[in-house]
N, C-alpha and C positions, 0 to 999 in steps of 0.2 A: 828464513825457511830453507831447509836443506833440499837437495835434489830429490830424495825419495819423497819428502813431504809434498813438494810441488807436483811430482808425478801422480801421487794419490789424489791430490786436490783436483787436478784437471781430469783425471779418470772419473772421479765422483761427479764433476760437473757434466761431463759428456754422458754419463750413465743417466743422470736425472733428465737431461735434454731428450735422450732417446725414449725414456719412459713416458715423458709428457707427450711426445709425438705419437706414441702408441696408444694413448688413451683417447677414445672418441670424444669429440666435443659435444656439448649439449646443444642440440639443434632445436629449431622451432618445431612445434607440433606438426605432425605429418600432414594434417589437413589444412595447414595455413597456405594462403595464396601469396606468392611473392613475385618479384620481377626478375628473378634469376632464370637460368636455363630450366626448363620444365623437368620434373622428376619422371621416372619411368611411368608412373600413373599420376596424372594431374587431377587432384580432387576438385580443382576449380572448374574443370570442363567435363569430367567423366566420373563414373562410379567406380571406385577402386575395389579390388578383390577383397572380400571379407572372409575368404575361406579359412584363414588362420584362426578364426574364432572371435575376432573383435566385432562388436556391434555398436559402432560409434554414434554418439549424439553430439550435437553442436551446443556448447555450453552457453553461448550467447542467445541463440534463438530457441533452444530446447527442442530442435528438430531431431528426430531419431530416424536413421536410415537403415535399410536392410537390402543387401544385394545377394541374389541367388542365381547361379548359373544353371539353367535347365538343360541346355544342349551345348556341346562343344565338339567341333570337328577334330578327329583324332590326328590328322595331318594338317599342319598349318602352312599356308602359302601367303606371303605378304607380311607386312610389318604388323598389322593388326590381326590378332587371332579372330577367327570367325566363330563367334559364340552367340547364343541367345540367352540373355539374362533378364531377370525381373528386378526392378528397383522399387522399394517402398520408401515413402517419405511421410512422416506423421503430419507435417504441415503442407497443405496443398498449395500448388502454384497459382498465383493470382493471374488473371488474364484480362485483356482489354475488351474481350467480346465473349459471347456465349460459345462454349466449346462442347464437342461431343466426342472427344478423344479418350474416353474412359474405357479402353479396350479390355480391361480386366474387371469391369464393373466400377461402381462409384463408392465402394467400401475399401478403405485402406490406402488410397492414393497410389495404386500400383501403375508402373510404366515399364516399358521394356527397352532393351539396349539399342534398338533401331527406331525408336519412336521419337520423332521430332515434330513439334508443333510450332508452326511459323504463322504469325498473325500480322495483319495490317496495323501499323502503329501511326498511321497518318503520314503527312509530309512535313519535313523541317528543312529550311533553307533550300527549298526547291527540289528536295530529294526524298524519295521514299524511305520511311523508317520502318524497322521491323522489330517485332517482339518474338524472340526465339526461346522456346522452352526445350531444353536439352533432355535426353533420355533420363537423366537422373533427377529431373524436375527443376534444375537451376534455370532461372529466368534472366535473360539478358535483353537489354533494349538498345538496339543499334541505330545510330543516326549520324548524319554529318554535323559537325560543330560549326562549320562555315561552308559557304558555297564553293570555296577553293579546295576543300579537303578532297583527297583521293579516296580515302576509306571512310566507312561508317564505323564508329567506335562506340564502346560503352566503358566508361571510366573504371568501374569496379572489375570489368572483364579484361584485364591487361594482357591476358594470354591469347586473345583472339580479336579479329576485326573482319569486317565484311567489305568486299569490293563489288560495287554495282557496275556492270559492264555498259550501262547506258540503255539497255533494252529491257528484256524480261529475265535476265540471268543475274544471280547474285552468288558470290563465292565467299564462303566463310573460311578464313584461314586460322589455324591454330599454330601455336609457337613450335610444336613438334614437327611441323611440315605437312600435317594433314590438311587437305582442302576439300570442303564440302560444296556440292553444287545445289543451289536452290533455284527453282523456276517460279515465275509468276503467271497466273491464269486469271480467268474471270474477266470482269469489266471494271470500269472506273468506279462504279458504285458498289461493286461486290468483288473485291480483289481476293484471290486465293493464292496460297504459296505452299509448295511442298518440297521435301528433300528428295533429290533424284539419286543420290549416292555420294561417294567420296573417293578421293585418291589418297594413298598413304604417301610418305615422304619420298618413296621410290617410284611413284607414278603407277602403282598397282591400283586397279579400279574395282570398287565394291559397288554393285548396282542394286538399286531398289526398283521394283516393279509393282504397279498398283492395279487393282481390279476396277471393273466398271463402277463399283460403288464408292470408289475413292480410297478404300482401305489398302494398306500395305499388304501385298500378296506374296512377295518373294524377295529374298535377300540373297544375292549371288556374290561369291568371293572372286578373287583374281583367277583361280581355277574354276571354270564354270561347272565342274562336277560337284563343287562344294556349294551348297545352298540350303536355305531354310524356306519352307513354304508354310504360310499362315492360313488357317481355315477359320471362318467366323460363323457365329450363330446369332439369331435375333434375341432380343430381350424376352423374358418369360411372357408368353401369350401375346406378343406384339403383332400388330398389323400396320401396314404403311398408311401414311396420311391420305385422306381422300374420303370417298364414300364408304362407310363402315356399316355392315348389315348386322342387326341384332335380331335374334329369333328366340321364340319361347313356345313350347308345346303344351297346350292345355285345351282339350276338347270340351271342357266344362265351362270355359270362360265365355262370358257374354261381351266383355270389353277389356282391352288391355292397353295401358298407356306406358310410356317410357320416360320417367323422370330421371334427371341426372344433372351433373354439375354443369354441363354445356347449356342447359336451358333453365338453370337456377331452380332445379327440382320442380319445374312446372310441367307435369306430364301431359297436360292438354295440348301443349305445343308439339308433342311428338306422339300422336296416336298410332297404334299398330294395326295392321291389316291381317286378316286371317284367310286361310283357304279351307277347303272342305275337310282336310285332315286334322284341323285344329292346331295348325302351326301359325303362330303370329309373327309378323316380320315388320321391321321398320329400317329404313336406310337413313343414316345421319352423316353429314359431311363434317369431318373432324380434322383439325390440324395436329401437329406434334404436341403430345402431352399425355397426362394421366387423368382419366375421367371416371368418377364414381357414378354408379347408377343402380337402379332396381326396376323391377316390373311392378306397376300398379295394376292389380287384377280385381275385377268384379265378376263373380261367377253368375251363371244363369239363375234367375229367380231370387237373387240377393241384391240388396242395396248397399252392402258393405264392401269397402275397398280394402285390399290387403297389399302390403309391400312385400315383394318376394325377390330374393336374390336369384341370380341367374344360375340354374342348376347345371348348366353346361360349361360354366366358367369357374375353374378352381381358385381364381384370384379373388379373395374377399378380404377387405381391409377396414381398419378403423373401428371405433367402438360400436357402430351400428351394423357391422359386417356387410358393408356395401360391396357389390361386385365392382371389379375394376377393369376398365378397358384401357389397354396400353397401346398408344398410337405413336410409333417411333420408327425411324430408320436407323437408329443407333444399333451398333453391333458389338459383340464381344468375341474374344479369341476362344475357339473351342479346341483347336489342336495346332501344334507346330511340328512339322516333319523335317528331318534332316535328309540330305542327299544320300546318306548311307543306309536309310531305311528306319532309323530310330525315330521315335516321336514322343511327344508329351501331350497328354490330354488334360484339359482344365475343366474342373467340375464346379458348378455354381449352385447357390440357392438364392432366394430373394427375401427382402424384408421391406415393409412399408414404412416410409419416413413420414410420419403423421405431421411433423412440424413443417416440412417442405412440401407435403402432399406429392410425394414422388416415390416411385418404386426403385429400389437400389439392388442391383445384382451384387452378390458377394462371392468372391473367389474362395472356395473352401478347400479344394485339393488341386495339386499338380501331380498327376499320375504318371510315373516314369516307366511302368511296366515291372514285371517280375515281383509284384507285390510291394513295390517301393513307392511311397507317396509323401508329398509335403502337405501339411494340414494347417489350417488357419481358423481363428475364431475372432469375432468382432464385438465391440460394445454396441448396444442398441443406440439408435440415433438420439434418443431422449437423454442420454448421458452427456451429451455435448451441447454447449450453448449455441453453436451454429448448426446443430443437427447433422453433424457428420458422423459416419460410422468408422470409428478408429480401430486399428488393429489391437486386439486384446492379447493374443498369443500366437506363436508360430513354432512349428516343428519341421525343420528342413533337413532331410538326410543328406543333402548335398553340401551342407555346411559342417565344419568341424568345430571343436572347442565349445565354449560356453554359449556362443550365439546360436547353436543348432536348435535348442529348445528353450524358449524364453517367453516370459509374459511381461506385459507393459501396463503401467498405470500412468494417467496424465493429470496435470493440474486442471481444475475445473473453475478456477476463479481468475483466469487471465483474460486479457482483451482479445486474445486470439486462441483458436483451438489447436490441439495437437502438441502442446508443450509437455515433454516427458517429465514425469515425476520419479518413477522407479522402473528399473529393469530387474527382474527376478528369474532365477532358474525355474523352468516350468515344472520339473519333477519334485523339487524340494521347497520351492518358494523362497530360497535363500536370496537375499538382496545382493545384486551385482553392482548396481550403481544407483545413485539418487541425486536429483537436481533440485 
């Protein structure tokens, strides 16, 4: 080989090497969880930004997620942007105990970016274990594997661990340096846990404050002028548990009884009393729940009884159009306000879940002002084997790309509900993805 031939040979080799180095390697799917340094957004622990138009679903579980940022502070201080986002998951999180943390209603499995559910998971190896449901609906079960362990761990959650300080404080560490503060309350037979806030990797503190009802009321960033305030409302027609007064006006009635699901529709157990104005009343002690009822009325001079729905109660349900008494302390978010004066209003309607005998509030709109709103529709509960109300369509102006306006269909012959079948463009019904 001559000198010129050698020169061109090595030039070609070096050129190929540089070209190979310039080509990006094929990486794992961006939603994979690994044990390397965490990415800028860790899908194992948080909900990543969907604003570029993706609406990812998990091919193994069939779970489809949707993340929408409703409010974002214009100026950010601290490593974590102060935002208020909603996350939807088609497959709901399992829990070890009854929960009432459905702050956007029980349709669509919505949660928000500051919503942590921490539940008592018993004691293992002499140490308290915790079930932690993250804002994106991911569930981790933390416990000590032996009495000598310093941290509570969860094998699939390799990016996080919990350190109990030996009293009533627990600290959830993430691999990116974020540290969350959890406190324990209640008593031995009724332990409660809540998230008090978190520090970023540079010790900036993000504080959570709660109202007397136990619901998250305020999220404050490192700059205390940056905050979100959360306002709540009751479920449709709800009254608190305790003595509930039923009233019915009929000055022609000779006798009125109150049959309902609490007395197995035996009205004689709950007779109503009247005053001179023809107002019939009865007080019934009721716990949390949904109770169907009617008035059994016998008019003067008649031996015939009639079942009458409550004319003062707009909630009528079921094939017999029974009136519904909603007895609940559960609350849902009505408005979120930012420290700069902007706010988002959440609009709901309700539907009766005949299979579960429960009223479900449905988030229908997120109103951003200036005529801009996100809108949602849901499948009836009867379409799902577990009687859940799954998200049917979504139109979010805060999202770009194909994910902005999309419709969903789900498999109906699976052991679990919420497994995605198809995603289609809402306007044209064009198939985007199928599983």
